[in-house]
N, C-alpha and C positions, 0 to 999 in steps of 0.2 A: 725309571723310563718305561719299564714293562707295565707298571701299574697305570701310567698315563695312557699307554695304548689300549689296555683293557677298558678304561673309562670311556675313551673315544669310541671304541667299538660298541659299547653298551648304548651310548647316546645315539649313535647312527641307527641302531636297531630300533630304538624307542621312536625316533623321528619317522622311520620308514613305516612303522605300524600305525602312527597317528594321523599321518597325512591322508592315506586312503579313507580313514574314518571322516576327517573333515571334508573330504570331497564328496561324500554321499549327500544327496539332497535331504533336507530337514522334512520330516514327515508333518503333514498338516491335515486338519480336518477338512474335507471337501463337502461343501453345502450344495446338495443337489438343487436347491431352489435359489441359487445365487443370482441367476439371471432375472428371475422374477422380482428379487428384492431390489435389484439395482435398475430395473427396467423403467423407462419413462415412456408413457403412452402418448405424449404430445405430438412427437413427429408423425406417428401413425395417424393420429386423428386428423392432423393438418393435411396430410396427403390424401386421406379418404374424402375429407371436405372439398379440397381443391379439385380432386378427380371428377366428383359429382357436379360441382359448380361449373367446371369447364364443359362437361357434357351437356349441361342444360344451356350453356352459351353458345352451343353448336361449334365448339372447338374439339374435334375429335382427337387430333394428334396429341394435343397437350394432356387431354384426359387420359388416353392410353398411357403416355409417358408417366404420368403420376401413378397409375395403377402398377405398371411395370416396377417403378421404384418402391412402391408399397409392398409388392410381392417379395422382393429381395431383402427387405430389412429384417433383423432378427427380432423375434417375438418370444414370449415365455412359452415353454413347452406345453403348458395347460391349454393354451389357445391356438397352438400351432396349426392344428388340423382345421379348426374354424376359420382361421386366417386364410389359409390357402384356398379353401372352398369359396369364401365370400369374395376374395379378390378376383379369382379366376372367373367366377360366375358374373360378377359385376362388369368385368372386362368384355365378356361375351354379350352382356345386355347392351352395353354402350355400342359395340361394334354393330350388333343387330339393329339397334334403334337407328343409327346412322344409315345403315344399308336399307332399312325400310323407307326411311324418309327419301333417300336418293332414288329408290326404285319407284316410289309413289310419284315423285315429280316427273320421272321419266315416262310413266304410264299415262299421266295427264297429258303430257307433250304429244305422245303417239295418238291419244284419243283426239286432241284438238286438230291434228293433221289428218284425221279420218283413217289412220292406220290401226283399224280396230283389231285385227288379228294380232299384231305386234303388242298392242296395248292389253289384250286379254292375257297373252303369255306372261307379260311382266307383272300384270296383277295378280296372276296365280302364284308367281314367285313371291310376290309381296305377302300374300295370304299365308304361305307357308312360313316365311320369316316371322310373321306377326304371331303366329302360333307359338313359335319358340321363344319369342320375346315374352309372351304372356306365361309360359312355363317358368321362366326365370324370375319374372315379376312375382308369380305366385310364391316361389320359393324365398326370394330375397325380401320382398316387401310385405305381401299379404300375410305370410306365415311368421314374419318378424325376424328372419335370420340376420338381416343387415342391422336392424336395431339392437339385436342381442350382441352382435360383434362390436358395435359402436360403444354399448355399455361396458363390454369387457375391456376395451381399450381405455375407456375413461376411468375405470377402477384403478389404473396405474398412473393416473394425473395426481400429483401430491397437492397442488394448489386448489383449494375448494372452489374459489371464485372462478378460476380459469376452467376447471373441470365443468362448472355449471354452464358457462358461456359456450364452451365447445360442444358439450352434449346438446344444448339447445339449437346450436347453428346446424349441426350435423342431422338431428331430428327433423328440422325444417326442410333441409335439402333432400332428404329421403322422401318426405312427403311431396315436394315438388317434382321429384323423379317419377313418383307414381302418377302424378298428373300429367306428366309429359307423355307417359306411355298411354294414357287414356285419349289424350289429343291425338296421337298417331292412329290409334284404333278408329276414332271418329273419321279421320281423313281416308283411311283404308275402306271403310264401309261406304263412304261416298264414292270412292274410286270404283269399288266393285259394282255399285249400282249404275255408275256412269258407263262403265265398260260393257255391262250386260245390255244396255240400251244403245250402245254405240252403233252396232251393225244395223239396227232398225231405224236409226235417224230420230228416235224419240227421246234423246238425251235431254235432261233438265238439270237445273241447279236450284237449291233452296238457300235463301239468305235468312238467318234466323237470330234473334236477339230476345233478351228478357227485360222487363221493366217492372219494378225498379232494378237498378243494377246490383243493389245489395239489399236483400230481404232481412228485416230484423226480427226473426223468431216467429213472426205471426202475420196475419193479414193475407192478402191476395198477391199473386204474381201474374203478370200478363206476358204471354209468349207471342211475339209478333214476327212475322216473316213475310217473304215474297217468293213466289215460284216463277223462274225464268227459264227460257230455252238457253241453249248453248251460246247464243249470241246475245244474251242478256235482255231479250224481249219478255214482258210479263205474260203469263199464261192465265187467261180468265176462266173462271168456273171449273178450276182444277180441284179435284177431291183431295183433301189433305187430312191426315190423321196427326193430331197435335197432342202432346202429353208430356208428363213429367214423371220421373221415376228415381228411387233410391233403394237400393237393396231389393227386398221383395215387395215394395210399395210401388204402385203404378196408377196414375189417373190419366184419362185421355179423353178427347172430343174429336168429332168428325166435322170439318167445315169445308166450305167452298171458297175459293179465292174470288175477289171482286174483279171488275173489269181490268184493273191494272196488275192483277196477279198478287195482290196483298191479302193477308189473312190474319186473324187475331183470335186468341183464346184466353180465358182467364181461369185460373186454378188457385184453390186454397193452398197454403203452405203445407208441405209434407209433415207428418208428425215429428215432434222433437225427438222422441225416442229413436226413430229410424235415422235421423241425421246424426244423432250422437254416435250410434253404432257404426255408421258409415265413415265418420271422422276418425273413430278409433280404430277402424280397420285400415287406415292410411289413405293418402290421396286427398284428404281434406274435402274442399268444396267440389273437386273434380268428381266425387261419387255421387253427387245430387245433379241431375241433368234434366234439361228440356230437349225434346226431339220433335221432329216432323217428318212424316212420310207423304210423298206424292205418289198416289196409287192410281191404278187404271180407273177404278170407280169407287163410289162410296161403299163402305162395309167390306173392302178387301180389294183383291185384284193384284196385278203385278206391280211391284214397287219400281217406280221410275227414277225417283231421287229421294235422298235421305240426308238429314243433317241434325246434329245435336250439339248442344252447348251447355257449359256448366252453369249452375245456379248458385250464386253466392249467398250464403245464409249465415247470419251472426246472431248470437244469443247473448250479446252483451247486455249488462245491466244498464238501464237508462240513467242518465245524469241530466239535471236541469238546473238552470240559474236564471235569474231575472234582474232586470234593471229597475229596482224598486226606488221611487222617490222618497225623500224624507218627508215631504209635505204634499198635502192634496187639499183642494177646495171642497167644501161640503156640497152634496147634491149635484156635483159636476162629474161627468164621465171621465174616468182615468184610463189613459193608454199606458200599457206596460209591455215591454219586449221580453218574451221568455225563450230561452234558448234550450234545445235538447239534442242529444246525439243520435236519437232514433225516433221513428214516429210512434207516439204514444197517445192515449187518451188521458186527459188532464182534468182534475177538478180544482177550483179555485174557492178558497175559504177566507171569510173575514170573521176573526174571532171564533173560529171553529164551526161556523155555519156555511154550508155550500152556497155559492151565489153564481157559479158559472161552470158548465161542462163543455169542453172543446176537445177537438182532436189536433195535436201538434204534429207539424212535419219537422224533419230533421233540419236544424239550423234555427234562425230566429223567427219567432212568431209574435205578431202584435195582438195583445188582448185588450178588450174595452171592458173595464170594470164599471157596471152601471152606477151611476151617480146616486140613485135612490138609496143604495147600500152604504154610502159614505156620509155618516153622521159625524158632527163634531166630536173630537176627542182623540185618544191613542188607540190604535187597532193593531191586530196581528194579521198580516196577509199570508196565507199558506197556499202552496201549490203541491198537490198530491197526484202522482201518476197512478193509474189503475193497473195492477198486475194482470197480465194477459199473455197467453201463449207460452207459459213456462218462464217468463221473465218477471222478476220481482219489481215492486213499486219503488218510487224514490220520492222525497219530500224536500221542499225548500220553503223557508219562511223568512219574512222581514218585517220590521216595524214600520208603521205608517201613522203620522200625525195628520189628522184632518182638521185644519183650521182655516180661518179666513182673516184678512187684516182688519184690525179694529183701531179706531183713532184713540190716542191717549190724550188727556186733557189735564190742565192744572188750574184750580179755582182758589179764590179768596171769597169768603162770605162773612157777614156779621152773624154773631152767635146770640144777639139779644134783639127781639123785635117787639114793638109796642102794638097792642091790639086796641082798637081797630084802625088807628090812624098811621101806623108804621108799615114797613115792608121788609121783607128778606132780601137783601141785595146780593147778587152774585156776579162776580167779575172773573172771567177765565180766558184761557187761550187753548186752541187745538195745537198739540205739539207735533203730531205726526204729519207728514206730508202725504198728500192724496187729494181726492175729491172733497167736496163739502160734507161735513158730518152733520148729522141730524142730532141736536142736543135737547133732551127732555128733562124737565124738573118735576120730581114727585115729592109730595109732602104727605107723610103717613100713608104711602101707598097709592095716593090719587095724584094724577097728572094735573100739574098747575100752570106749566108754561112750556113753550117749545120754540126753538129757533134753529137756523142753519148757519154754519160758518166753517171757514177753513183757517181761521186765524183767531184774533181776539173776539170776544163776545161779552155782552152785559145783559143781565136778566133781573127783573124786579118781581118778586112773588108776594102777593098779599098774605099776610100771617093768618093762620087758622084761628077759629074762635078759641078764646081762653078765658076762663072765669077769673082766675087770680094770677098764677104763674105756672106754666106747664112746659115740659119738653116735648119736642117734636122732631121726628126723623126726616131729613131733607136728603133726597137722592138725585144726584146729577148723572144722567146716562147719556153717553155718546155712542153712536153707531153709524155705519155707512148705509146708505138707501138699500133696502132689501137684504141687509145683513142678518145673519142669525146670531151673532155674538156681539156684545157691547162692552164698553168700558164704563165702570161705574166708580163714583166718588160719593161716600156717605158722611154727612155731618149732622150734629144735634144742635138745635137752636132753643133758646128759652123765649117763649112768648109771654109777655107780661101784660096784664090788663090793670092799668092804673085806677080805673074807676072801681074795679072789684076790690083792689087793695085799699082804696080810700074808705069804701063801705066797711071793710073788715076793721080798719083802724077806728072809725067812728063807733062801730058796734062795741069794740073792745073798750073804748073809753067810757061808753054808756054803761058797760057792765061793771067797770071799776068804781064808778061814782054812784051807783045805787046798790041797794041791798042785793044780795045774791038771790036769784030766782032759779028754779029747777029748769024752767024751759029755756032761759038765756044760757045757762051752764051746758045744757045738752047741745044747744045750737053751737056754741063756741067750741065744744069738744069735737063736734063733727067737722066744723071748718078746720080745725087744726089737723085732725086726721087726713082730711082731704089734701091739705098742703104737704103733709109729710108723705102721704102715698105718692104723690107726684115725683117728689125727689127720690123717694125710695125706689120707685120703678126705674129710675134713670141709673141709680146705683147697681140695682140687680142686672141691668143690661151690660155692666162691666165697663162702663165709660168713666171718664174723669170730668168733672166740671171745668169748663174752660176759663182761662185767666181773665176773660172780659166780665165775668160775673164777680161782683165786688164780694169783699169779705163779709160784709154785713148780711148777705144772703145766707152764708154758711151759718153764721151765729143765729140767724132768725130760724134756721131748720133744726138746730140742735134740740134734741129732746132729752132732757135729764132722765137718767136711770132707765134707758131703753133696754128692753129684753134682747138677749142675743139668740139667734135661732141656731147657733153652733154649740150651745151649752150641753144639749143632749148628746150630740155627736162626740164632744170631748169627754163626757162621762163615760160613754161606751168605750172609747179608747183607753181611758184610765183603768177601767175594770179589767182590762187585759194586761196593761203595763204594770199594774200593781203586783202581778204574780212574779215579776222579775225584780222590780225595784221598790216594792211596798207601797202603801197608799200615801198620798200627799198629806203633809202636816198642815195644822191650822194656820200657822204663820207663813207658810211658803206661797210665793207668787207662782204664776204659771211658768215663768221663766226659770225660777229657781228649781221647781220640780223637774222641769226639763233637763237642767243641767245635771241633776242627781240621777235621773233616769237613763240618760244616754250612755253613761258609763258601764251600765249593766245590761243594756239591751243588745241584741244581735244587730249587725249593720243595717239590715233591711228594716226591721222594726224601729230602729233609731231614726232613720231618715223619714219614715211615714209618721211617727209620733211628733217629730220636729214640725212637719207641715201642718198637722192638726193644731198644735199648740200655737204657732205663730198666726194662723188664720183666726183662731178663736180670740186670741188677744187683741188682734186688729179690730175684730167685730165688736168686742166689748169696750175698748178703751180709746180707740182712734176717732178723729173727727168724722171719718166716713166709715160706714159699715162695709163688711166684705161683700164683694160682688157675687153674682150668681156662679161665675167661673171659679172663683175661689171657694165657694161652698161646695161646688161639685168635686174640686181638688181634695178638699178636706174629707168628703164623703168617700171618695176612692181610697184615700189614705187609711181611713178607718176599716175599709174592707180588707185591705191588705194586713192591717194589724190583727184583725180577727182570724184571717186565714193563717198567718205565720205564727200567731201566738198560741 
């Protein structure tokens, strides 16, 4: 029992010492950057964006509410000081801007009621407030503190696409805020001018605008305006100084208003380098301005009225497109609409040759391509803008087929004609729809007949002179009146002279029934050569004798043991092939040697030697000799064999 009591006491002592140990907090490592690691910059960026946007939308209370919320949210310690400075300065800027706007309106109202003293007091208060506004603008926008703060918040946005979009939106709003400050500055200058003239009764206003509304990097800009009194009546012959400025660049002119108070001055666009620097400084187009002073006299004097407006300048790269037709008529002017996003100088090319230089205005422009440059065929139409004022060029091309409609015809004609009593008969039809087609028939290049038809037609052409039997080329050509293109059908006919053939047969009979004589043999040889030349010429042209010519004519033309013009080419090819397959044997035919050679030749040599062999064999052993086209094919194959062998 005593042992049990001692055990219980020991257990209680152990428990009493362990519980306090368990009650102690567990030590953990504290990360001083824990806030930064878990911080999300999206809410702060949204509040900043909403605050500036509400201020630009003239909703002061909402803007200030967003800024108060933004000031109270936790931020990483590394940007805490910057955060408080920016938010408080931005709140002061918004409140001052609204105060300046309200006081300016109040001063205008006093001036319109003739309360010049009250208007002057209010204008002085506006001036002091505007000075404070520009101090804040210099720190926040011009020196980049607001942009730096926005970039710091964006660095805590984990989504890359969201980070990009929010940064771009905030940057745009900051630029617009700077522009709003410049607008208030312009209003205050006008107010101060108006108040200074209020007591003397010489108050005036200036209406001012620029043309074009958007200037694209180069060219001229017109500054137009009107000088009126406080009741809106134009002031004639008023001396006005008109100008444009950006940063340290200034250009101005002195003009007089017309009888209605209007004036105008034209200026060249400011240098691109100055505009780029102004945009980089913040405020965008608001930093490039046109202004006008109404002074007491030309060359200076007291300023009675003042007005300035921003000039919008873009340095966008030009883009062009055109509505190119697929087809055009030759020698006919072609109208094409070309679209561009800015005013540019353009050169039009046809197949790389310049044909037209024009100035395009923004939007659609109708160009007239001179028809003298449109010749039948396929052309490339190009449009090239000329780089100017720091803007690069752009190019657009399209394909253009210059064609005109031609009639298509189908004809049937006889292929054998008898001279001098026969005729070459042609029966045909115009297949295409349209006006009447002019149909002409040429025999060996000489026009022999002509007719007009929009449907079926028939022509009979006298055969040309032929001593024995000759081939002649007949061309039937169809075209529209005044057309530059035509549709042609070519046929070959055999013109036979039966009288000449009869004389030949009689002379041959006489030669066979009498003893051979040298003069008769020579004459017969020449006659045979003439006949063979006629038909050989037809064969060289690559044609095939028509089925209308009877088989007896082929037999009559066959000349035993004729010499082939391809043997020399074949020997040249064999001299190269022999290095791969050996020389042909005495007993081998051309095809046998070919079958043996192709097994040892490279693929390209094999195909070329096969062409030479087949054409040579046709020229030697077939009923018809190889045509000129086939001879040229064999010659080309020999060149390949020599080059590859």
